[in-house]
C-alpha positions as CSV (number, residue, x, y, z in Angstrom):
1,M,28.8,-24.0,13.5
2,R,27.7,-27.8,14.4
3,G,24.3,-29.1,14.8
4,D,22.5,-31.0,17.8
5,K,22.1,-34.1,15.5
6,A,24.1,-36.6,14.7
7,G,27.1,-34.0,14.5
8,A,25.6,-32.1,11.4
9,A,27.6,-29.3,10.3
10,F,26.4,-26.5,7.9
11,E,27.4,-23.4,6.7
12,G,25.3,-20.1,6.4
13,D,25.4,-17.9,3.6
14,A,28.5,-15.7,3.2
15,P,27.6,-12.0,4.3
16,A,27.3,-9.6,2.0
17,A,29.3,-7.3,2.9
18,A,30.8,-7.8,6.8
19,A,35.3,-6.2,7.7
20,C,36.9,-9.4,9.2
21,E,36.5,-8.9,13.0
22,A,33.1,-8.9,11.7
23,L,33.5,-12.4,10.4
24,R,34.7,-13.4,13.4
25,D,32.4,-13.1,15.3
26,R,29.9,-14.4,12.6
27,R,27.8,-16.4,14.8
28,E,27.8,-14.5,17.7
29,L,26.2,-12.1,15.4
30,A,24.0,-14.3,13.4
31,L,22.7,-14.9,16.8
32,V,22.1,-11.3,18.4
33,A,20.2,-9.8,14.7
34,V,18.3,-12.4,15.0
35,E,17.5,-11.7,18.9
36,R,17.3,-8.6,18.6
37,T,15.4,-7.7,15.0
38,R,11.9,-6.9,14.7
39,T,11.4,-9.4,12.4
40,P,9.4,-12.3,13.7
41,M,11.5,-15.0,13.2
42,M,12.0,-19.1,14.5
43,V,13.1,-22.1,13.4
44,T,12.0,-26.0,13.1
45,D,13.7,-29.2,12.8
46,P,12.1,-31.6,10.1
47,R,14.3,-34.0,11.9
48,Q,12.0,-34.6,15.0
49,P,8.5,-36.1,14.8
50,D,6.0,-32.9,13.7
51,S,8.7,-30.4,12.7
52,P,8.5,-28.7,16.3
53,I,9.8,-25.1,16.6
54,V,13.0,-25.6,17.9
55,L,14.3,-21.6,18.5
56,A,11.8,-18.3,18.5
57,N,12.8,-15.1,18.7
58,Q,11.1,-12.4,20.8
59,A,9.5,-10.4,18.0
60,F,7.8,-13.7,17.0
61,L,6.5,-13.9,20.9
62,D,5.3,-10.4,20.5
63,L,3.2,-11.2,16.9
64,T,1.6,-14.2,18.7
65,G,1.3,-13.8,22.6
66,Y,2.4,-16.7,23.6
67,D,5.1,-17.9,25.7
68,A,8.6,-19.5,25.4
69,D,7.3,-22.0,27.0
70,E,4.0,-22.1,24.8
71,V,5.9,-22.3,21.5
72,I,9.4,-24.6,22.4
73,G,8.4,-27.9,20.7
74,R,4.8,-27.5,19.3
75,N,4.1,-27.2,15.4
76,C,3.3,-24.2,13.5
77,R,0.5,-25.0,13.2
78,F,-1.2,-24.0,16.3
79,L,-0.8,-20.5,14.8
80,Q,-3.9,-21.4,12.2
81,G,-7.4,-21.2,12.6
82,P,-11.2,-21.5,11.4
83,E,-11.1,-19.1,8.8
84,T,-7.0,-20.1,8.1
85,D,-7.2,-20.6,4.0
86,P,-6.6,-24.7,3.3
87,A,-5.1,-23.2,-0.3
88,A,-2.5,-21.7,1.0
89,I,-2.1,-24.0,3.9
90,D,-1.4,-26.4,0.7
91,E,1.2,-24.0,-0.9
92,I,3.3,-24.1,2.8
93,R,3.2,-28.3,2.7
94,R,4.4,-28.2,-0.6
95,G,6.9,-25.9,-0.4
96,L,8.3,-28.2,2.8
97,R,8.1,-31.3,0.5
98,E,9.8,-29.5,-2.3
99,R,12.7,-28.4,-0.4
100,R,11.9,-24.4,-2.1
101,R,11.7,-21.9,-0.3
102,V,7.5,-20.4,0.6
103,D,6.5,-16.9,0.4
104,V,2.9,-17.0,1.5
105,E,0.5,-15.2,3.0
106,L,-2.3,-16.3,5.7
107,L,-4.5,-15.4,8.2
108,N,-3.3,-16.5,11.3
109,Y,-4.4,-16.4,15.0
110,R,-2.8,-15.0,18.7
111,K,-3.3,-16.6,21.5
112,D,-5.9,-14.8,22.6
113,G,-7.9,-15.8,19.7
114,S,-7.7,-12.1,17.3
115,A,-6.5,-12.3,14.0
116,F,-3.8,-11.5,11.8
117,W,-2.5,-12.2,8.0
118,N,1.0,-13.2,8.4
119,Q,3.2,-12.8,5.2
120,L,5.0,-15.9,5.8
121,S,8.4,-16.7,4.3
122,I,9.9,-20.6,5.2
123,S,13.0,-21.6,4.0
124,P,15.3,-25.1,4.3
125,V,18.7,-25.1,5.8
126,E,20.9,-27.9,4.7
127,D,23.8,-29.3,6.3
128,E,27.3,-29.7,4.4
129,D,26.0,-33.3,2.7
130,G,23.2,-31.8,1.7
131,Q,20.5,-33.2,4.1
132,L,17.5,-31.0,5.4
133,I,18.0,-30.3,9.2
134,Y,16.4,-26.8,9.7
135,H,13.2,-24.4,8.3
136,F,13.7,-20.8,8.8
137,G,10.7,-19.1,9.2
138,S,10.3,-14.8,8.9
139,Q,7.0,-13.5,9.6
140,R,5.9,-10.1,8.5
141,E,2.3,-9.2,10.0
142,A,0.5,-7.6,6.8
143,T,-3.0,-7.3,8.1
144,E,-3.0,-2.7,7.4
145,Q,-0.7,-3.4,4.3
146,R,-4.3,-6.0,3.4
147,R,-6.7,-3.5,4.9
148,A,-5.1,-1.0,3.0
149,R,-5.2,-2.8,-0.7
150,A,-8.9,-3.7,0.3
151,M,-9.7,0.2,0.7
152,E,-8.2,0.8,-2.4
153,E,-10.0,-1.7,-4.4
154,T,-12.8,-0.7,-2.8
155,E,-12.7,2.7,-4.3
156,R,-11.5,1.8,-7.9
157,L,-14.9,-0.1,-7.5
158,L,-16.8,2.8,-6.1
159,L,-15.7,5.0,-9.0
160,M,-16.3,2.5,-11.8
161,E,-19.5,2.3,-9.7
162,V,-19.6,6.0,-10.3
163,N,-18.8,6.0,-13.3
164,H,-21.5,3.3,-14.8
165,R,-24.1,5.0,-13.1
166,A,-23.1,8.4,-14.9
167,L,-23.0,7.1,-17.8
168,N,-26.5,5.4,-17.2
169,A,-27.7,8.8,-15.9
170,L,-27.0,10.7,-19.3
171,A,-27.9,7.7,-21.3
172,L,-31.4,8.1,-19.6
173,V,-31.2,11.9,-19.8
174,Q,-29.9,11.8,-23.9
175,S,-33.0,9.8,-24.4
176,I,-35.2,11.9,-22.9
177,V,-34.1,14.6,-24.8
178,R,-34.1,13.2,-28.0
179,L,-37.7,11.2,-28.0
180,S,-39.4,13.8,-26.2
181,S,-41.9,16.2,-28.0
182,A,-44.2,19.0,-28.1
183,D,-46.1,21.6,-29.8
184,D,-44.5,24.5,-28.6
185,A,-40.9,25.1,-26.1
186,Q,-42.7,25.7,-23.2
187,S,-44.3,21.9,-23.8
188,Y,-41.2,20.6,-24.3
189,A,-39.7,22.1,-21.4
190,R,-42.6,20.9,-19.0
191,V,-42.2,17.5,-20.5
192,V,-38.9,17.0,-19.9
193,N,-38.6,18.5,-16.5
194,D,-41.4,16.0,-15.2
195,R,-39.2,13.3,-16.8
196,I,-35.5,14.2,-15.1
197,D,-37.8,14.6,-12.6
198,A,-38.8,10.6,-12.1
199,L,-34.9,10.3,-12.2
200,T,-34.5,13.0,-9.2
201,R,-37.1,11.1,-7.0
202,A,-35.1,8.0,-7.9
203,H,-32.0,8.8,-7.3
204,R,-32.9,10.0,-3.9
205,L,-34.3,6.6,-3.0
206,L,-31.0,5.5,-4.0
207,A,-29.3,7.9,-1.6
208,R,-32.0,6.9,1.5
209,N,-31.6,3.0,0.9
210,G,-27.5,3.6,0.7
211,W,-26.8,2.7,-2.7
212,A,-28.2,-0.7,-2.2
213,G,-30.9,-0.9,-4.5
214,A,-34.5,-0.5,-3.9
215,T,-37.7,-2.8,-4.0
216,L,-39.8,-2.8,-7.3
217,D,-43.0,-1.7,-4.7
218,E,-40.4,0.9,-3.8
219,I,-39.9,2.0,-7.1
220,L,-43.5,1.6,-8.4
221,S,-44.9,4.0,-5.3
222,L,-42.6,7.4,-6.5
223,E,-44.8,7.6,-9.4
224,I,-48.0,6.1,-8.2
225,P,-48.1,7.3,-4.6
226,A,-50.2,4.6,-2.1
227,H,-50.8,3.5,-5.9
228,G,-53.3,5.4,-6.5
229,G,-56.2,4.5,-4.4
230,A,-59.4,2.8,-5.0
231,R,-58.8,3.1,-8.9
232,I,-54.8,1.2,-8.7
233,R,-55.1,-2.2,-7.3
234,A,-51.3,-3.5,-7.3
235,G,-49.5,-6.2,-5.6
236,G,-46.9,-8.9,-6.0
237,P,-44.4,-10.2,-3.7
238,A,-40.9,-8.0,-2.5
239,L,-38.6,-8.0,-5.5
240,P,-35.3,-6.1,-5.2
241,V,-33.5,-4.8,-7.4
242,A,-30.0,-3.5,-8.5
243,A,-28.9,0.1,-8.0
244,R,-28.5,0.3,-11.4
245,I,-32.3,-0.8,-12.3
246,V,-33.7,1.2,-10.4
247,Q,-33.4,4.7,-12.4
248,P,-34.2,3.5,-15.8
249,L,-37.2,1.9,-14.1
250,A,-38.1,4.6,-12.4
251,L,-38.6,6.0,-15.4
252,V,-40.3,3.0,-17.4
253,I,-43.0,3.6,-15.2
254,H,-43.4,7.3,-14.9
255,E,-43.9,6.7,-18.7
256,L,-46.7,4.4,-18.6
257,R,-47.9,6.4,-15.8
258,T,-48.4,9.4,-17.0
259,N,-49.5,7.8,-20.5
260,A,-52.5,6.2,-18.5
261,E,-53.6,9.7,-17.0
262,R,-53.1,11.8,-20.2
263,H,-54.8,9.0,-22.9
264,G,-55.5,5.4,-20.9
265,A,-57.7,4.8,-18.3
266,L,-56.6,6.9,-15.6
267,S,-58.4,10.1,-18.3
268,R,-61.6,9.1,-17.4
269,P,-63.1,8.4,-13.8
270,D,-64.2,5.1,-14.8
271,G,-61.0,3.9,-15.4
272,Q,-59.2,1.9,-13.6
273,M,-55.3,-0.3,-13.4
274,E,-54.0,-3.1,-12.2
275,V,-50.5,-4.0,-11.5
276,C,-49.0,-7.1,-10.5
277,W,-45.9,-8.3,-10.8
278,N,-43.4,-11.3,-10.1
279,A,-39.6,-12.5,-10.1
280,R,-38.4,-15.8,-12.0
281,D,-35.0,-16.8,-12.0
282,H,-33.6,-13.5,-11.2
283,W,-35.9,-12.1,-14.0
284,A,-39.1,-9.6,-13.0
285,E,-42.3,-9.9,-15.0
286,I,-44.6,-6.7,-14.5
287,E,-48.2,-7.0,-15.9
288,W,-49.6,-3.2,-16.8
289,R,-53.6,-3.6,-17.4
290,E,-55.9,-1.1,-17.9
291,S,-59.4,-0.9,-18.2
292,G,-62.9,1.7,-18.3
293,L,-62.6,2.8,-22.3
294,P,-65.0,2.8,-24.6
295,A,-64.6,0.5,-27.1
296,P,-62.8,0.2,-29.9
297,I,-59.7,0.3,-28.7
298,E,-56.7,1.4,-30.6
299,E,-53.3,2.8,-30.5
300,P,-53.7,6.3,-30.2
301,A,-51.1,7.8,-32.0
302,A,-50.2,10.3,-29.1
303,T,-49.2,8.0,-26.7
304,R,-46.0,6.9,-28.9
305,F,-43.8,9.3,-27.8
306,G,-43.6,8.6,-24.1
307,L,-44.0,4.6,-25.1
308,N,-40.9,4.7,-27.0
309,I,-39.2,6.0,-24.3
310,A,-40.4,3.0,-22.4
311,E,-39.5,0.4,-25.2
312,G,-36.1,1.9,-25.6
313,V,-35.1,2.1,-22.0
314,I,-36.7,-1.6,-21.5
315,R,-34.6,-2.6,-24.7
316,R,-31.3,-0.9,-23.8
317,Q,-30.7,0.4,-20.2
318,L,-32.3,-2.8,-18.3
319,D,-31.6,-5.3,-21.6
320,G,-35.2,-6.5,-21.0
321,T,-38.4,-7.2,-22.8
322,S,-41.7,-5.4,-23.4
323,E,-45.2,-5.8,-25.1
324,F,-48.1,-3.7,-25.5
325,R,-51.2,-4.5,-26.3
326,W,-54.3,-2.6,-26.8
327,A,-57.3,-4.8,-25.0
328,N,-61.1,-4.3,-25.6
329,D,-60.9,-1.5,-23.2
330,G,-57.6,-0.5,-22.1
331,L,-53.9,-0.8,-22.6
332,S,-52.1,-3.8,-21.6
333,V,-48.6,-4.0,-21.1
334,R,-46.4,-6.8,-19.9
335,L,-42.4,-6.1,-18.9
336,E,-39.3,-8.7,-18.5
337,F,-35.8,-7.4,-17.5
338,P,-33.6,-9.2,-14.8
339,T,-33.6,-7.4,-11.7
340,G,-29.4,-7.3,-11.4
341,V,-29.9,-9.5,-8.3
342,G,-27.4,-12.7,-8.7
343,D,-26.4,-11.9,-11.8
344,D,-23.7,-15.0,-11.8
345,L,-27.4,-16.9,-11.3
346,R,-29.5,-15.4,-14.1
347,V,-30.6,-17.3,-16.9
348,D,-30.6,-15.5,-20.1
349,R,-34.3,-15.6,-20.9
350,R,-33.7,-14.3,-25.0
351,A,-31.4,-17.0,-25.3
352,S,-34.0,-19.8,-23.8
353,K,-36.7,-18.3,-26.0
354,A,-34.5,-18.5,-29.4
């Protein structure tokens, strides 16, 4: 086969299998195969300025949506667009410069502006003297395959998340069963059931929010409906927390509220409670203050079972810290824990405090 520049000649690779009569018609058969294959193909000429397309088959035109006269004479970059990865473009340029085969997947655009993923292979074609005279490129639309891979990855991450949440829920239930205490079996069952109900309410909140997390205000509302009226003051900024935080935190709030009703400020008609929160560096800070108890205030032994659960969940499940203080007229609690939102940016406070 003769080239069209300076009498350049080149020989293609020998067929893997061919009859003698087919070898005699090798050139014509090759052209027919390129034209009739459903694989999009094109050839560019690097000897011309900007390495334009000099040949493209019908499958290439069908894939890209262009007519023949809109393709011939243009560099292939017209298929690139705003979302084409620069790294993929750089890989193509390096391969062309180094005269080696290039295999790359990149986002291309059709004439109508629609995007498709292109599995592109480019090979150099040399003449008998080893001079580069053409680049041969084949394309394969990989949009569906890429979508399938993305779905598989999503399913894998979902299964991992479901497994993680199930393990967290089981750990919480284990803590509830291990740390709950009562004088008789009936009271013990009631206490355990109340704590599991708190987890159930948090689960329903997550389901209602599409498992995208919740705000701290929503979690507090699970255990303190309407924030308890005039006796309870609560407020803070809109503070989102990750889905994995919601159930453990709901259990902590449940323990604090239950303790306030049985032993603390809410056990007295003149008791008051204030809950406020803030966020710093992707950490949540909650201040829980009770007042209205007669002095002197000492830590009642009866409070420890519920507060032990709260402390354990904050430390082990939420990776945070807790501080309980019995002031002049009531319990004061300070909680700090990562919200789980923006984990890649979160500052580890425990390390900074060490």
